[in-house]
C-alpha positions as CSV (number, residue, x, y, z in Angstrom):
1,X,106.1,133.6,60.3
2,X,102.5,133.0,60.5
3,X,102.8,129.6,59.3
4,X,104.4,128.3,62.6
5,X,101.3,128.7,64.8
6,X,99.4,126.9,62.3
7,X,101.9,124.1,62.1
8,X,101.9,123.9,66.1
9,X,98.1,123.6,66.2
10,X,98.2,120.9,63.6
11,X,100.7,119.0,65.6
12,X,98.6,119.3,68.7
13,X,95.5,118.1,66.8
14,X,97.3,115.0,65.6
15,X,99.0,114.1,68.9
16,X,98.1,110.9,70.6
17,X,95.7,111.1,73.6
18,X,97.2,111.6,77.0
19,X,98.1,108.5,79.0
20,X,98.4,110.2,82.3
21,X,95.8,108.1,84.0
22,X,94.3,104.6,83.7
23,X,91.0,103.8,85.3
24,X,89.6,100.1,84.8
25,X,86.3,99.2,86.2
26,X,85.4,95.5,87.2
27,X,82.3,93.5,88.1
28,X,82.0,90.0,89.6
29,X,81.3,88.3,92.8
30,X,82.8,87.7,96.1
31,X,82.4,84.4,97.7
32,X,82.2,84.5,101.5
33,X,81.5,81.1,103.3
34,X,78.6,79.6,101.2
35,X,77.2,82.9,100.0
36,X,77.9,85.0,96.8
37,X,77.9,88.7,97.1
38,X,77.9,91.0,94.0
39,X,81.1,93.0,93.8
40,X,82.5,95.8,91.9
41,X,85.9,97.3,91.7
42,X,87.8,100.3,90.3
43,X,91.5,100.2,89.9
44,X,93.1,103.6,89.0
45,X,96.7,104.6,88.5
46,X,98.6,107.8,87.7
47,X,102.1,108.7,88.2
48,X,102.6,109.0,92.0
49,X,99.2,107.5,93.0
50,X,97.2,104.4,93.0
51,X,93.6,103.8,94.1
52,X,91.6,100.6,94.4
53,X,87.9,100.8,95.2
54,X,86.1,97.7,96.3
55,X,82.4,97.3,96.9
56,X,81.0,94.0,98.1
57,X,80.6,92.6,101.5
58,X,82.5,95.6,102.7
59,X,83.0,99.0,101.0
60,X,86.8,99.9,101.1
61,X,89.5,101.8,99.5
62,X,93.2,101.2,99.2
63,X,95.3,104.5,98.4
64,X,98.9,104.7,97.7
65,X,100.5,108.1,97.7
66,X,104.1,107.7,96.5
67,X,105.3,111.2,97.3
68,X,103.9,111.1,100.9
69,X,105.2,107.7,101.3
70,X,101.8,106.4,102.6
71,X,99.7,103.3,101.9
72,X,96.2,104.0,103.3
73,X,93.3,101.7,103.9
74,X,89.8,103.2,104.2
75,X,86.8,101.4,105.3
76,X,83.9,103.4,104.0
77,X,81.2,101.4,105.6
78,X,82.5,101.6,109.1
79,X,84.0,105.3,108.4
80,X,87.5,104.3,109.7
81,X,90.9,104.3,108.2
82,X,94.5,103.6,109.0
83,X,97.8,104.3,107.4
84,X,101.2,102.7,106.9
85,X,104.4,104.7,106.2
86,X,107.7,103.3,105.0
87,X,109.2,103.9,108.3
88,X,106.4,102.1,110.0
89,X,107.0,99.0,107.7
90,X,110.8,99.1,108.4
91,X,110.0,99.1,112.1
92,X,107.6,96.4,111.7
93,X,110.2,94.2,109.9
94,X,112.7,94.7,112.7
95,X,110.2,93.9,115.4
96,X,107.8,91.5,113.6
97,X,107.8,89.1,116.5
98,X,106.1,91.7,118.8
99,X,103.6,92.9,116.1
100,X,100.7,90.6,116.7
101,X,100.9,91.1,120.5
102,X,101.0,94.8,120.0
103,X,97.8,94.9,117.8
104,X,95.9,92.6,120.2
105,X,96.8,95.0,123.1
106,X,95.6,98.1,121.1
107,X,92.5,96.3,120.1
108,X,91.5,95.4,123.6
109,X,91.6,99.1,124.7
110,X,88.9,99.9,122.3
111,X,85.2,99.8,123.2
112,X,83.5,96.6,122.1
113,X,81.5,98.1,119.3
114,X,84.7,99.5,117.7
115,X,86.9,96.6,118.5
116,X,85.2,94.2,116.0
117,X,85.2,97.0,113.2
118,X,88.8,97.6,113.7
119,X,89.8,93.9,113.9
120,X,87.8,93.3,110.7
121,X,89.5,96.2,108.9
122,X,92.9,95.1,110.0
123,X,92.3,91.5,108.9
124,X,91.0,92.8,105.6
125,X,94.2,94.8,105.0
126,X,96.8,92.8,106.9
127,X,98.2,89.3,106.3
128,X,100.5,87.5,109.0
129,X,103.5,89.3,110.1
130,X,106.8,88.0,108.7
131,X,108.3,87.7,105.3
132,X,105.9,86.1,102.8
133,X,107.0,83.2,100.5
134,X,108.3,84.4,97.2
135,X,105.5,84.8,94.5
136,X,105.8,82.7,91.3
137,X,104.0,83.7,88.2
138,X,103.2,80.8,86.1
139,X,102.3,81.7,82.6
140,X,99.9,79.3,80.9
141,X,98.8,78.7,77.3
142,X,95.2,79.3,78.1
143,X,93.6,82.4,76.2
144,X,90.4,84.3,76.2
145,X,89.0,87.6,75.2
146,X,87.9,90.3,77.5
147,X,86.5,93.6,76.0
148,X,87.6,92.2,72.8
149,X,91.3,92.2,73.9
150,X,93.4,88.9,73.8
151,X,94.3,87.8,77.3
152,X,96.7,85.1,78.7
153,X,96.1,83.3,82.1
154,X,98.8,83.7,84.6
155,X,98.6,81.6,87.9
156,X,99.9,83.2,91.1
157,X,101.7,80.6,93.2
158,X,103.1,80.9,96.7
159,X,104.7,77.9,98.4
160,X,103.3,75.6,95.7
161,X,99.8,76.8,96.4
162,X,97.7,78.7,94.0
163,X,96.8,82.0,95.7
164,X,95.4,83.9,92.6
165,X,95.3,84.3,89.0
166,X,94.8,86.8,86.4
167,X,94.2,87.1,82.7
168,X,96.4,89.8,81.3
169,X,96.4,91.8,78.0
170,X,99.5,93.1,76.3
171,X,97.5,95.7,74.5
172,X,98.9,99.2,74.3
173,X,95.6,100.5,75.4
174,X,96.4,99.3,78.9
175,X,100.1,100.0,78.8
176,X,101.5,101.9,81.7
177,X,103.9,104.9,81.0
178,X,107.2,104.7,82.7
179,X,106.3,106.9,85.7
180,X,103.1,104.8,86.3
181,X,105.2,101.6,86.2
182,X,107.6,103.0,88.7
183,X,104.6,103.9,91.0
184,X,103.2,100.4,90.8
185,X,106.6,99.0,91.6
186,X,106.9,101.4,94.6
187,X,103.5,100.3,95.8
188,X,104.2,96.6,95.4
189,X,107.4,97.0,97.4
190,X,105.2,98.3,100.4
191,X,103.0,95.3,100.0
192,X,105.9,92.9,99.6
193,X,107.7,94.1,102.7
194,X,104.7,93.3,104.9
195,X,102.1,90.8,103.9
196,X,99.4,93.2,103.1
197,X,96.3,92.1,101.2
198,X,93.6,94.1,99.7
199,X,90.9,91.6,99.2
200,X,87.8,91.6,101.4
201,X,88.0,90.1,105.0
202,X,87.9,86.5,104.8
203,X,88.9,86.1,101.3
204,X,92.3,84.4,102.0
205,X,95.6,84.9,103.6
206,X,98.3,86.9,101.6
207,X,96.1,87.1,98.4
208,X,96.0,90.4,96.8
209,X,93.5,91.5,94.1
210,X,95.2,93.3,91.2
211,X,98.5,91.6,91.8
212,X,100.3,90.9,88.4
213,X,103.8,90.3,87.1
214,X,104.8,94.0,86.3
215,X,108.1,92.8,84.8
216,X,106.2,91.9,81.6
217,X,103.3,93.4,79.6
218,X,100.0,92.0,80.6
219,X,97.5,94.2,82.4
220,X,94.8,92.1,84.4
221,X,91.4,92.3,82.8
222,X,90.3,89.3,85.0
223,X,91.5,89.1,88.6
224,X,90.7,86.2,90.9
225,X,91.7,85.2,94.5
226,X,91.8,81.6,95.9
227,X,92.0,80.2,99.4
228,X,92.9,76.6,99.7
229,X,91.7,75.8,96.2
230,X,88.4,77.8,96.5
231,X,87.8,80.8,94.5
232,X,86.9,83.8,96.8
233,X,87.0,86.7,94.5
234,X,86.2,86.8,90.7
235,X,86.3,90.2,89.0
236,X,86.1,90.9,85.2
237,X,86.9,94.2,83.5
238,X,83.7,95.7,81.9
239,X,85.1,99.2,80.8
240,X,88.1,101.6,81.1
241,X,89.0,105.2,80.5
242,X,91.8,107.7,81.0
243,X,90.0,110.4,82.7
244,X,91.7,112.4,85.4
245,X,91.3,111.1,88.8
246,X,88.8,112.8,91.1
247,X,90.3,114.6,94.2
248,X,87.6,113.0,96.4
249,X,88.9,109.6,95.5
250,X,92.0,110.2,97.7
251,X,90.3,112.1,100.5
252,X,89.3,111.0,104.0
253,X,85.9,112.6,105.2
254,X,86.3,114.6,108.4
255,X,84.0,112.2,110.3
256,X,86.1,109.2,109.7
257,X,88.0,107.8,112.7
258,X,91.8,106.9,112.3
259,X,93.1,103.7,113.8
260,X,96.7,104.0,114.6
261,X,98.8,100.8,114.4
262,X,101.4,100.3,117.1
263,X,105.0,100.2,116.1
264,X,106.5,96.8,117.2
265,X,108.5,97.0,120.4
266,X,107.1,100.3,121.5
């Protein structure tokens, strides 16, 4: 009878490491106008939650909370944030023709100092209203190595225009668990239903950093955004780990101001 606890301990000791979280850290540049700004990013995913942290010309976070049904955008530089729920996105889709006018009306009610900050954050996080053109992922034969992992270049096309690219690795070290994969699909559905982008302000229309073809293996170790043929964001992975996500990553400090986005037609 005493052998069973020993066997259990041996099994635990030889079990593969937990893959409950994946955190990838990137470094590169953001090109704004004629200037290059150093940029870093963290992309973290666990079952039910995704966080993207960008530091460059603006410090911001995009947080997806699947259980709560919220896609949250945080501007840590301006100490502001706003949220999108599934019900809001559905309302926006039904009344998309009134959306731009509703936003302009709300912005006009803000003090001048807050107006520009709010407008920049919304431009940073929102594309134009309406349904975006379908995204086409074009797999190339170009190869490279990042962190010693083999990567393949994939171009992100929309309306025959290149809007981004990524270099993805099929390595099992970056393979998402099924719950993580389902969370990514849920977040992409939010992004797809309303043309939301998570690149810094001015980095292009409808382009999203960390967008990739989740239907096949190929986690992005290089992610790039383009606007009219010009690269506006260039990030390359420099490390990764599977440490638990910090609680603070998803929290909003008490002194941050929330901007509410009007529901079209109301």
